[in-house]
Structures are given as C-alpha cells and as structure tokens.
C-alpha positions in Angstrom: 0.0 0.0 0.0 1.5 3.4 -1.0 1.7 6.3 1.2 -1.2 8.1 -0.5 -3.5 5.2 0.2 -5.6 4.9 3.4 -4.6 2.5 6.1 -7.4 0.5 7.9 -11.0 0.7 6.7 -12.9 0.8 10.0 -13.3 4.2 11.6 -11.1 4.6 14.6 -9.0 1.6 14.0 -5.7 3.5 14.1 -4.1 6.9 14.0 -3.0 6.0 10.4 -6.6 5.9 9.3 -7.3 9.4 10.7 -4.1 10.7 9.1 -5.2 8.9 5.9 -8.6 10.6 5.9 -6.9 14.0 6.5 -4.6 13.3 3.5 -7.6 12.3 1.4 -9.5 15.4 2.4 -6.5 17.5 1.4 -6.2 15.6 -1.9 -9.9 16.2 -2.6 -9.5 19.9 -1.9 -6.7 20.1 -4.4 -8.8 18.2 -7.0 -11.7 20.5 -6.6 -9.6 23.6 -6.9 -7.8 22.2 -10.0 -10.8 20.8 -11.8 -13.0 23.9 -11.2 -10.1 26.3 -11.8 -10.8 28.1 -8.5 -8.0 30.6 -8.9 -8.7 32.6 -5.7 -9.2 29.6 -3.4 -6.5 27.7 -1.5 -7.0 24.3 0.2 -6.8 26.1 3.5 -9.9 28.2 2.5 -12.0 25.1 2.2 -13.2 23.8 5.6 -13.8 20.1 5.5 -17.1 20.1 7.3 -18.6 23.2 5.5 -21.1 22.8 2.6 -19.6 22.7 -0.9 -22.8 23.9 -2.4 -25.0 26.9 -1.8 -23.9 29.1 1.1 -20.6 27.1 1.5 -18.1 27.1 -1.3 -20.9 28.1 -3.6 -20.6 25.3 -6.1 -23.5 24.3 -8.4 -24.7 21.2 -10.3 -22.3 21.6 -13.2 -19.4 21.8 -10.7 -20.8 18.5 -9.1 -20.7 16.8 -12.5 -17.1 17.9 -13.1 -16.1 16.7 -9.6 -17.8 13.4 -10.2 -15.9 12.9 -13.5 -12.6 13.7 -11.7 -13.4 11.2 -9.0 -14.2 8.5 -11.6 -10.9 9.2 -13.4 -8.7 9.3 -10.3 -10.4 6.7 -8.0 -12.6 4.7 -10.3 -15.7 5.8 -8.5 -18.9 6.1 -10.4 -21.6 8.3 -8.8 -24.9 6.6 -8.1 -28.3 7.0 -9.7 -29.9 8.3 -6.6 -29.7 12.2 -6.5 -30.6 12.3 -2.8 -27.7 9.9 -2.0 -25.3 11.9 -4.2 -26.3 15.1 -2.4 -25.3 13.5 0.9 -21.9 12.2 -0.5 -21.1 15.6 -2.1 -22.3 17.8 0.8 -18.8 18.5 2.2 -15.2 17.5 1.8 -15.6 15.3 4.9 -18.6 13.4 3.4 -16.9 13.2 0.1 -13.7 11.7 1.6 -15.8 9.1 3.5 -17.5 8.2 0.2 -14.2 8.0 -1.7 -12.5 5.9 1.0 -15.4 3.5 1.0 -15.7 3.1 -2.8 -12.3 3.8 -4.4 -10.8 1.2 -6.8 -7.5 2.9 -7.4 
C-alpha cells in the first residue's frame, strides 16, 4: 500500500486511518480547486465540514458533474443514480472523503 492510500478501513482503527482521511481530504480539496479552476481559493480556504454547495463554497450542479468525473478518473468511483444519496456524499469535503474511502478502486 502506497503512502497516499488509506490505512485501515474501519473508523477509529488506528491513527494512520485518521491521518489517511486528512490526507484524502487535502487531496480532494486540491482536485476541486484544480478541476474547477478556483484561482482565488486555496485548500486552507475550504473547511472540510462546510457545505460545498449553496452558502458554503458556492458550487453548483455543473461543478458537481465535473467533480464526479474527476473522482471517476482518479479513483474509479462512479456516482450513483440516486440524486438524494449523491447530495449526501457531495455535501462537504468530509462526506466526500468518506464516500471515496469506502468506494475507491485505485
């Protein structure tokens, strides 16, 4: 397992898992900034628990599609057919990291 991969899979199993999630959150912030070309936003500007859409980072449905395509390309994750479930997964960096960690193929 490479250093960019997450350690254990169960929450709270080790400090490495927590560090792995923090690393995954940082990676997702970088992906969002790069894919959406957010020139005036740094990873530090994005709070992991804050909403990505609406009053949070202010992303919209087109941004969600671009993020979903980037996740599919990088991690092999395909977004589901249930829009309500997708809204939950894409609500924040934290929820997105949990979704990626649970479903990644790469």
